[in-house]
C-alpha positions, 0 to 999 in steps of 0.5 A: 438556786433561789430561796424564799424567805422562810420563818418558823414559829417556835413549836414542840417537835412532833413524834417523828422528830423525837424519834430522830433525835438521840436522847442525851446520856450525860455526854451531850454536845454543848453550845460552844463550837470550839469546845465541841471540836476540841473534845472531838480531837482530844478524844480521837488523839488528834489523829491525822486522818480526822479533818476539821473545817471551820467557816462562817456562813449566812447572808452576813456571815453570822453563823459559825459552823464546823464540819468533821469527817474522817479522810478515806471513809467519805466521798469528798465530792459529796462533802464538797458539793452537798455540804460545803457548797450548800452551807457556804454559798446556798445558805448565803443566798437564802433569805433566812432570819438569823433568829430562826437559828436560835429557835428549837427547830434550827437544824430542821431549817438546814435539813429542809431548806438548805442541805440537799443530802439524802441522809441527815440525822440529828445528834445530841450525844458524843457517843452517837457522834463518834459512831457516825463519824467513824462510820463514814458520816460527816458531822456538822456543828453550829456555834450556839446550838447544842445539837449537831447533824450526821450527814451520810457521806460514806464513800470509801474504796472497796473491792469490786464485784467479781466471781468468788474464788472458792465457789466457781461454777461452769454455768450460773451468775459470776458475781460474788459478795464483797467486804461492803455490807451495803453492796451485799444487800444490794446484790440480794435486793436486785434478785428479790423484789418483794416488799416482804423481803426484810433486812434488819441491822444491828451493831455488834462489838463494843470496839468495832461497832460492826454492822450485822444484818439478817435478811429473810422474807416475812411469811416464808421464813419461820417466825420461830427461827427469826426470833431465835436468830435475833435472840442469839445475836443479841446475846453476843457481847464481845469487843470486836467482830471482824468476820462472820466466823466470829458470829458463827462460833457464838450462834451455832448449836453444837460448837464442839461438833466436827460437823458444821451447823451453819452454812457459809457462802460467797455466792448471792444466788445461793443465798437468795435460793436459801432465803426463798426456801425459808432460811435466814441470812446473816450478813456481816460488814467487812467479809464476803462470807454470808451465813445461812441458818438453819442448815441440814446435812444434805445442804452441804452436798448441793451446789447452786449449779445443780439448779442451772442444769437439767435435773438428770445431770444434777442428780447424777452429780449429786449422787457422785458427791455423796459417793466421794464423801464416803470415799474421802472418809473411808478409803485409807481406813478400809485399805489399812483394815483389809491389809492388816486384819482381813487379808481373806477379803482381798483377791489372791492375785491382788493380795500377792501384788500388794505383798510384793510392793510392801516387801521392802517397806519398813512400816506397818500399813497404818503408819504408812497411811498416817505418814502419807496423809500428814505429808499431803496435808502439809503440801495442801496447806503450803499450796494455799499459803504460798503466792497464787502464781507458784502455789499450785505449781509447788503443790503439784511438783511437791506431790509428784516428787515426794511421792515418787521419791518415797516409793523409790526409797522404799518408805511407802508402797505404790498402792498407798500412793494411789489410795491417798491420791484417790482420797484427796481427789474425792475430798475436793469434790465437796462443794462446801469447804467447811464440810471438807474440813470435817472429812479431813479430821474424821479420816484420821479418826477412822484410820486409828479405829481401822488400825486398832480394830479392823473393819469392826472399828470402822463399823463402830465409828460409822454407827457413832457418827450416824448417832451423832448426826441424828442428835444434832440440830440447827436452830431447832431443825433436825440436822439430818432432815428430811432423812431423819425424821423421814419426810417423803415430800421433801425427798424431791430435792434431797439426794436426787432432784426432780424436774422443777415442775415437780417441786412446787412446795418449799421444804417442810422442815424450814418453811413458814406460812407460805409453803407453795412456790408456784403451780404446775402449768398443767401441760406435763404428762 
């Protein structure tokens, strides 16, 4: 590589250069390289993963340079080829006056004529230095210069892109988010090639300095929702943000409600679909789970696979999910209410069979149901925490063995085992895990109401639940939209899904200025 002789006149930095330089806050770098390096090592406790390298560069070795990086967070190939080689070899070949490096724009000389790295930022403050250093950048400091450079060299080992384990599909993309923020934003950029697709990043957590990004399409997302997301994120003051669940608890509308008011997913296609509808995505570095706001109740019963199958199949499966929601919620309580208070509702033959099964059971139906439900919840949690190779086997064997043994011992009746099994299977149909967790909690509340007041308690609980749902909102959007308030236009993709050529407008309750997705080609009769 050849260089021409360069010379620069002393001049004031322009506005762009001023923006690149971080203003000093009384914690500035000094012109003494040794002092700067000693302070870095002392502040970081002489940690073993902090690598400090000093060397002399320039045609006559007149420049004393130090570089600092964190081993494990950087790409060593980038450091070797684009920093060390450029400064030690290329700089020696360049015919640069030594006086150039005593001028005000000496770092600009290195950035424009020597360093081939893509991301270079000037720093004058130790706080900003440590932030870049601990984020995976390499710091370059020159003796006699009271400024440094942070060069982007991030290259830590991360998990590869693979199918999400919590949201598998039969038909659809197999890629999922990872724990690296830039990988996740790239997965979104691959699918949305629109210049109006904006990704804005901030750092949250006084200790962790975690990168948190919000992604939306300008003009499609409501400006009011975007401003509200910014306001709530800016109000967070905590020392650590380790997962998107930290953010979710701070920004959700109803923190004490059993129903989730923020959607989370590992699937990029689901996030892209939500962004195209007008929603805002919140991505947190260090977790594959992305938050979506605002969210409505019916969204928890819609899967990304609904849009990859024919509309009639998707409608049938979606209606099945709503039916399973009520089955998982009400089957145990309805059984307890019918067998305890309303035996006249049960056909005589079935009533005699149930009575015969319960003849040797020492507990009332309510206690029997609670025992079985609690036992099943214990088995389910044990299956999750055990190693994956034996977890499913232990869950199945434990359920069969315990269920059969409990029936033979006369602790529970066979009918109750069937009721609990149907309830558990119906709960697994829900595509959203956080909504399934809400159903699991509400099931116990309805069971208590049924054992106390019978069917009247169940009806009372349903009325209270509906009133509560209608009173919720998510970032200003009614939680039960488009059912309450009723929006007829948005019923095309609510409980049922019409053909794609019949839905060319975005949901009315979340969209921004751009309401039209496309136009009917005109060949449909």
